[in-house]
C-alpha positions in Angstrom: -0.2 0.1 -0.1 2.8 2.5 0.6 3.9 2.0 -2.9 0.5 2.9 -4.1 0.3 6.0 -2.0 3.8 7.1 -3.0 2.6 6.6 -6.8 -0.4 8.7 -6.2 1.6 11.5 -4.8 4.2 11.1 -7.8 1.4 11.3 -10.2 0.2 14.5 -8.8 -3.2 13.2 -7.6 -2.3 14.1 -4.1 0.4 16.6 -2.6 1.2 14.5 0.6 0.8 11.3 2.4 -1.3 13.5 4.8 -3.9 14.3 1.9 -4.2 10.8 1.0 -5.0 9.6 4.6 -7.5 12.8 4.9 -9.4 11.9 1.7 -9.4 8.1 2.6 -11.0 8.9 5.9 -13.4 11.2 4.7 -14.5 8.4 2.0 -14.8 5.9 4.7 -16.9 8.2 6.9 -19.1 9.0 4.1 -19.6 5.4 2.9 -20.5 4.2 6.3 -22.8 6.9 7.8 -22.8 5.2 11.3 -19.2 6.3 11.4 -20.2 9.8 10.9 -23.1 9.7 13.4 -20.9 8.0 16.1 -18.1 10.6 15.7 -20.6 13.4 15.7 -22.2 12.3 18.9 -18.9 11.7 20.6 -17.5 15.1 19.7 -20.7 16.9 20.8 -21.0 15.1 23.9 -17.1 16.1 24.7 -18.2 19.6 23.8 -15.6 19.7 20.9 -18.1 20.9 18.5 -21.4 22.7 18.5 -24.9 21.1 17.9 -24.9 22.6 14.4 -21.6 21.1 13.7 -22.9 17.8 15.0 -25.8 17.9 12.8 -24.0 18.7 9.6 -21.5 15.7 10.4 -24.2 13.2 11.2 -26.5 14.1 8.5 -29.5 14.2 10.8 -31.9 16.8 11.7 -32.2 18.2 15.3 -35.1 15.9 16.4 -33.1 12.7 15.0 -29.9 13.8 16.4 -31.6 14.3 20.0 -33.2 11.1 19.8 -29.8 9.3 18.8 -28.3 11.3 21.9 -31.0 9.9 24.3 -30.4 6.4 23.1 -26.8 6.4 23.8 -26.7 7.5 27.3 
């Protein structure tokens, strides 16, 4: 996998390994919505993001998000 990453950088698709990793994680979270919801709940509960940010990350509306929070106590 390291060679593939290097190849993507050398080909100009990415400027750094960090960019490859960020893109890979973004795609992972987008493809597995439950990961986005879990991270939004965790970050919100730890007061690291606002509710508006949590709603955006989770892809849920406020009522849905509140129900998720209540269910995870």
